[in-house]
C-alpha positions in Angstrom: 0.0 0.0 0.0 2.9 2.3 0.9 4.5 1.6 -2.5 1.3 2.5 -4.3 1.0 5.7 -2.3 4.6 6.6 -3.2 3.8 5.9 -6.9 0.8 8.2 -6.8 2.8 10.9 -5.1 5.6 10.5 -7.7 3.1 10.9 -10.5 1.5 13.9 -8.8 4.9 15.5 -8.4 5.8 14.8 -12.1 2.4 16.3 -13.2 3.0 19.4 -11.1 6.5 19.8 -12.5 5.1 19.4 -16.1 2.4 22.0 -15.5 4.9 24.4 -14.0 7.0 24.0 -17.1 4.1 24.6 -19.4 3.0 27.7 -17.6 6.6 29.1 -17.5 7.4 28.2 -21.1 8.6 31.2 -23.2 6.0 30.4 -25.9 2.2 29.9 -25.9 1.0 26.4 -25.3 -2.5 25.1 -25.6 -3.7 21.5 -25.2 -7.2 20.9 -26.7 -9.5 18.1 -27.8 -9.7 17.2 -31.4 -12.8 19.4 -31.7 -10.7 22.4 -30.3 -12.1 22.4 -26.8 -9.3 23.7 -24.5 -8.0 21.5 -21.8 -4.9 23.4 -20.7 -3.7 26.9 -21.7 -0.6 28.8 -20.4 -0.6 32.6 -19.7 1.2 33.5 -22.9 -1.4 31.8 -25.0 -4.2 33.4 -23.0 -2.6 36.8 -23.6 -2.3 36.3 -27.3 -5.7 34.6 -27.9 -8.0 36.5 -25.5 -8.3 39.6 -27.7 -9.5 37.4 -30.6 -12.3 35.6 -28.7 -15.6 37.2 -29.8 -17.2 36.5 -26.4 -14.1 37.2 -24.2 -13.9 33.5 -23.2 -11.3 31.0 -24.2 -13.0 27.6 -24.3 -12.3 26.5 -27.9 -9.0 27.0 -29.8 -10.6 26.8 -33.3 -13.4 29.2 -32.3 -11.0 31.7 -30.8 -9.0 31.8 -34.1 -11.9 31.4 -36.5 -12.0 35.1 -37.5 -8.3 35.2 -38.5 -7.6 31.5 -39.4 -10.9 30.0 -40.6 -9.5 26.7 -41.9 -7.9 25.3 -38.7 -10.8 23.0 -37.9 -10.9 21.8 -41.5 -7.2 21.2 -41.7 -7.2 19.3 -38.4 -10.1 17.2 -39.5 -8.5 16.4 -42.8 -5.2 15.3 -41.3 -4.9 11.6 -42.3 -2.6 10.3 -39.6 -3.4 9.4 -35.9 -0.6 11.7 -34.7 1.9 14.1 -36.2 2.4 17.7 -37.2 -0.7 19.1 -38.9 1.2 22.2 -39.9 4.2 24.2 -38.6 4.8 27.9 -38.3 1.5 29.0 -39.9 1.6 32.8 -39.9 -1.6 34.5 -38.8 -2.2 38.3 -39.3 -4.6 39.6 -36.6 -7.4 42.0 -37.2 -6.6 45.6 -37.6 -8.0 46.5 -34.2 -5.5 44.1 -32.7 -2.6 46.0 -34.1 0.3 47.3 -32.0 1.2 50.9 -32.9 -0.4 50.7 -36.3 1.6 47.6 -37.3 -0.3 44.3 -37.9 0.6 41.8 -35.3 1.6 38.4 -36.6 1.3 35.1 -34.8 3.1 31.9 -35.6 1.0 28.7 -35.0 2.2 25.1 -35.0 -0.4 22.4 -34.5 0.4 18.9 -33.4 -2.0 16.0 -33.3 -1.1 14.0 -30.2 -3.6 11.1 -30.8 -7.1 10.6 -32.1 -8.6 12.8 -29.4 -6.0 15.5 -28.5 -4.0 18.3 -30.2 -1.3 20.6 -28.9 -0.8 24.2 -30.3 2.4 26.2 -30.0 1.8 30.0 -30.4 4.2 32.9 -30.5 4.3 36.5 -31.6 6.6 36.8 -34.7 5.8 40.4 -35.8 9.5 41.6 -35.7 10.8 38.4 -37.2 8.5 38.7 -40.2 9.7 42.2 -40.9 13.3 41.0 -41.0 12.2 38.0 -43.2 10.7 40.4 -45.7 14.0 42.3 -45.9 15.9 39.0 -46.3 13.6 37.9 -49.1 14.3 41.1 -51.0 18.1 40.6 -50.5 18.0 37.0 -51.7 16.1 38.0 -54.8 18.7 40.7 -55.6 21.6 38.2 -55.2 19.7 35.6 -57.3 19.3 38.2 -60.1 23.0 38.9 -60.1 24.3 35.3 -59.8 22.0 33.2 -62.0 21.6 33.1 -65.8 23.5 36.3 -66.2 23.5 35.9 -70.1 19.7 35.7 -70.4 18.6 39.3 -69.7 17.3 42.4 -71.4 19.1 45.6 -70.5 17.8 49.2 -71.0 18.0 52.6 -69.5 15.0 54.7 -68.4 14.6 58.4 -67.6 13.4 60.0 -64.4 9.8 59.6 -65.5 10.2 55.9 -66.2 10.3 56.2 -70.0 12.6 53.9 -72.0 15.6 55.9 -73.1 17.2 53.5 -75.5 16.8 50.1 -77.1 19.3 47.3 -77.9 19.4 43.7 -79.2 19.0 42.2 -75.7 15.4 43.7 -75.5 14.5 42.1 -78.8 16.0 38.8 -77.7 14.0 38.6 -74.5 10.8 40.5 -75.3 10.6 40.7 -79.1 10.0 44.5 -79.0 11.9 46.7 -81.5 13.1 50.3 -81.1 9.6 51.8 -81.6 9.1 51.5 -77.9 11.8 54.1 -77.1 9.9 56.9 -75.2 7.2 54.5 -73.9 6.9 53.9 -70.1 8.6 50.7 -69.0 5.1 49.4 -68.1 4.9 48.5 -71.8 6.4 45.2 -70.6 3.6 44.6 -68.1 0.2 42.9 -68.9 -2.9 45.0 -68.7 -4.1 45.9 -65.1 -0.9 44.8 -63.4 0.5 48.3 -62.9 -0.8 51.8 -62.3 0.9 55.0 -63.3 1.6 55.6 -59.6 3.2 52.2 -59.1 5.5 52.9 -62.1 6.9 55.9 -60.2 6.8 54.1 -56.9 9.4 51.7 -58.1 11.7 54.5 -59.2 11.5 56.1 -55.8 12.1 52.8 -54.1 15.2 52.3 -56.2 16.4 55.8 -55.1 15.8 55.0 -51.4 17.2 51.4 -51.4 19.7 51.4 -54.2 17.5 49.0 -56.2 13.9 47.9 -56.6 12.8 44.4 -57.7 9.6 42.6 -58.5 8.7 39.3 -60.1 5.7 38.2 -62.1 4.2 37.9 -65.6 5.6 40.2 -68.3 4.5 40.9 -71.9 6.2 40.1 -75.2 5.6 42.0 -78.4 3.5 39.2 -79.8 1.1 39.3 -76.7 2.5 36.2 -75.1 3.6 36.3 -71.5 6.6 35.0 -69.6 7.7 34.9 -65.9 10.1 37.7 -65.3 12.4 39.1 -62.7 12.7 42.9 -63.1 15.4 45.0 -61.4 15.6 48.8 -61.5 18.7 50.5 -60.2 19.8 54.2 -60.3 22.6 55.0 -62.7 25.7 56.2 -60.8 26.5 59.0 -63.2 23.0 60.4 -63.7 23.8 63.6 -61.8 26.0 64.6 -64.7 22.8 65.3 -66.7 21.6 67.8 -64.2 17.8 68.4 -64.3 17.3 67.0 -67.8 14.2 64.9 -67.3 14.8 63.0 -70.5 18.3 61.9 -69.7 19.0 58.3 -68.7 18.5 57.9 -64.9 18.0 54.2 -64.2 19.0 50.8 -65.4 16.3 48.3 -66.1 17.1 44.6 -66.3 14.5 42.0 -67.3 15.3 38.3 -66.9 13.1 35.5 -68.3 12.9 33.0 -65.4 9.9 31.0 -66.7 11.7 27.8 -65.8 11.7 28.8 -62.1 8.0 29.8 -62.1 6.6 26.5 -60.7 9.0 26.5 -57.7 8.4 30.2 -57.1 4.6 29.8 -57.3 4.7 26.8 -54.9 6.5 28.8 -52.3 4.2 31.8 -52.7 1.1 29.6 -52.5 2.3 28.0 -49.3 3.0 31.4 -47.6 0.5 33.8 -49.1 -2.6 31.8 -50.2 -5.8 30.9 -48.4 -6.1 27.1 -47.8 -9.7 26.8 -49.1 -10.1 29.4 -51.9 -6.5 30.0 -53.1 -7.0 33.7 -52.9 -4.5 35.8 -51.0 -4.5 35.2 -47.3 -4.4 37.7 -44.4 -0.6 37.8 -44.5 -0.6 38.7 -48.2 -3.4 41.3 -47.6 -1.6 43.1 -44.7 1.7 43.1 -46.5 0.1 44.6 -49.6 -1.7 47.2 -47.5 1.4 48.1 -45.6 3.3 48.6 -48.9 0.5 50.7 -50.5 0.3 52.9 -47.4 4.1 53.5 -47.4 3.9 54.5 -51.0 0.9 56.8 -50.4 2.8 58.5 -47.6 5.4 59.7 -50.2 3.0 60.3 -53.1 -0.6 60.9 -51.9 -3.2 58.9 -53.8 -6.5 57.3 -53.0 -6.6 53.7 -51.7 -10.0 51.9 -51.6 -11.0 48.8 -49.6 -14.1 46.8 -50.2 -15.1 44.2 -47.6 -17.6 41.6 -48.9 -19.6 39.2 -46.7 -21.8 36.3 -47.8 -25.3 36.9 -46.6 -27.1 34.4 -44.3 -24.1 32.1 -44.6 -24.9 30.3 -41.4 -28.2 29.3 -42.9 -26.4 27.8 -45.9 -24.1 25.8 -43.6 -27.1 24.7 -41.4 -29.3 23.7 -44.3 -26.8 22.1 -46.8 -23.8 21.3 -44.6 -20.3 22.8 -44.3 -18.9 21.2 -47.5 -21.6 23.0 -49.4 -20.8 26.2 -47.6 -17.1 25.7 -48.6 -18.3 25.4 -52.3 -20.2 28.6 -52.0 -17.1 30.4 -50.7 -15.0 29.0 -53.5 -17.6 30.2 -56.0 -17.5 33.7 -54.5 -13.7 33.6 -54.7 -13.9 32.8 -58.4 -16.3 35.7 -59.0 -13.9 38.0 -57.1 -11.0 36.9 -59.3 -13.0 37.5 -62.5 -14.2 40.9 -61.4 -11.1 42.8 -60.1 -7.8 43.9 -61.7 -4.6 42.0 -61.4 -3.1 45.0 -59.5 -5.8 44.7 -56.8 -5.3 42.4 -53.8 -8.2 40.0 -53.4 -8.0 38.2 -50.1 -10.1 36.0 -47.7 -10.0 37.8 -44.4 -11.8 35.2 -42.3 -14.9 32.9 -42.4 -17.2 34.3 -45.2 -15.5 37.7 -45.2 -13.4 38.8 -48.1 -11.4 42.0 -48.7 -10.3 43.7 -51.9 -7.6 46.4 -51.8 -7.7 48.7 -54.8 -4.7 51.0 -55.3 -5.2 54.4 -56.9 -9.0 54.0 -56.8 -11.6 56.6 -55.8 -15.0 56.0 -54.3 -17.0 56.0 -57.6 -14.8 53.4 -59.2 -14.8 51.2 -56.1 -18.6 51.4 -55.8 -19.0 50.5 -59.5 -16.7 47.4 -59.1 -18.4 46.3 -55.9 -21.9 46.6 -57.3 -20.8 44.7 -60.4 -19.6 41.8 -58.2 -22.8 42.0 -56.1 -25.1 41.8 -59.1 -23.1 39.0 -60.7 -23.2 36.9 -57.5 -27.0 37.3 -57.3 -27.4 35.5 -60.6 -25.1 32.6 -59.8 -26.1 29.1 -58.6 -23.7 26.7 -56.9 -24.5 23.0 -57.6 -23.8 20.7 -54.7 -25.0 17.1 -54.8 -27.8 17.8 -57.3 -29.0 20.9 -55.4 -28.5 24.4 -56.7 -27.7 27.0 -54.0 -28.4 30.7 -54.5 -26.6 33.3 -52.4 -26.0 37.0 -52.2 -23.3 39.3 -50.8 -23.2 42.6 -49.0 -20.3 45.1 -49.3 -18.8 47.9 -47.3 -16.5 50.4 -48.9 -14.0 52.9 -47.5 -11.4 55.1 -49.2 -8.4 56.9 -47.8 -7.6 60.1 -49.8 -4.4 61.2 -48.2 -6.1 61.7 -44.8 -4.5 60.4 -41.6 -5.0 56.8 -40.8 -3.6 53.4 -41.6 -5.1 50.1 -42.6 -6.8 49.9 -39.2 -8.8 53.0 -40.0 -9.6 51.8 -43.5 -10.8 48.4 -42.2 -12.8 49.9 -39.4 -14.6 52.2 -41.8 -15.3 49.5 -44.3 -16.6 47.2 -41.5 -19.0 50.0 -40.4 -20.3 50.4 -43.9 -20.7 46.7 -44.2 -22.6 46.5 -40.9 -25.0 49.2 -42.3 -25.5 47.3 -45.5 -26.4 44.2 -43.5 -28.8 46.2 -41.2 -30.5 47.7 -44.2 -31.5 44.4 -45.7 -28.3 42.8 -47.2 -27.5 42.2 -50.9 -26.4 45.8 -51.2 -23.3 48.0 -51.3 -22.7 50.8 -48.8 -19.9 53.4 -48.7 -18.5 54.8 -45.5 -19.1 58.5 -44.8 -18.6 60.6 -41.7 -22.4 60.8 -41.5 -22.9 57.1 -41.2 -24.8 56.4 -38.0 -23.4 53.4 -36.2 -23.0 52.3 -32.6 -19.7 53.5 -31.1 -18.8 49.8 -31.0 -21.0 47.9 -33.5 -22.0 44.5 -32.4 -19.4 41.8 -33.3 -20.7 39.9 -36.2 -20.3 36.2 -35.5 -18.5 34.3 -38.3 -21.0 32.4 -40.3 -23.8 34.7 -39.0 -24.0 36.3 -42.4 
């Protein structure tokens, strides 16, 4: 009997030591059931997750994160093994009202399946690390441009306004264009809707500030075909010799055809910046795009529009037809969004049935027209699921920053207020934010799937 008591005491001591370790661990730790119900949570996790919980209670891990990471429950349910790592280091951008000093806060989440009934989550704040990673990605791209396939490039000079100053055989070899493009803006190499006139000048300014500016994506050949390209712009070291002559060469432009690397590049990009369900941009991609646009607008003021779309009565669709049918509706809405907006716009799934579209250099009238075109198109669509055709509608809230003070948090708050009003006025409508909008000081938190 004494031996049994000693064994119990030993187990109790080990359990207490383990709990102490968990509570003092330098990262957030959460143990939960396979359905997300929380069994144990340490203080760091509670501090990070509590602001996300819609009701201020932390009882379910998946519910707490649903507004910013809507696919966790689905990914866990679809994990095929009895135990193992469901995913590692998933980056989650929090909502704008959870930002710290105007900078989106980013969490890293690793989810382990312990057995058929339990999961363990490891959570940490990686905001500063992600900023450093972005700088490293740019540096790596710059080095790659210098060190690989140095013979397969097109080289040209451009003036201070971004117009092509000269032409040579390398441009013809890579793009097929001849010397008639001299004097055209370098955006002649970009497909339609992938660059605005403001973005053209933004890249020149970024080259001035950083010593170079680089981007990667589809470019246009003279025959209309497209290729995957790495484009580098760098200031010419002797451009000051030309004084204030706006038509003198000021930058070097290098275009490299890297179509053979596109598959690997796209795979990495999809893993880091795409939503698991819809393949639209995820929250991380949305906030990075917003941060870049706001930085650019701080130097050269221009309007920036945000449209927030929300599927109406979405909870009713899930309840009546099941969650797989609801997922099909969300994918259909994602397809409609892709077809409606420009390549230069950032179309993202923000959480649950909420989607955001960031429209650079766009005023309120153009944003309203685009949003209403999407709304009207969706109202005519039917989603076929197991022999049943499901009709649905969307509501939209629009906000525009026109050089006034405020960041992405202000833009999202205003768009959310306009969306709330559109819902309150009957749904299937588009509402724009104005200072005269009458809302509660703190509008009721719309539950995900409430529609």
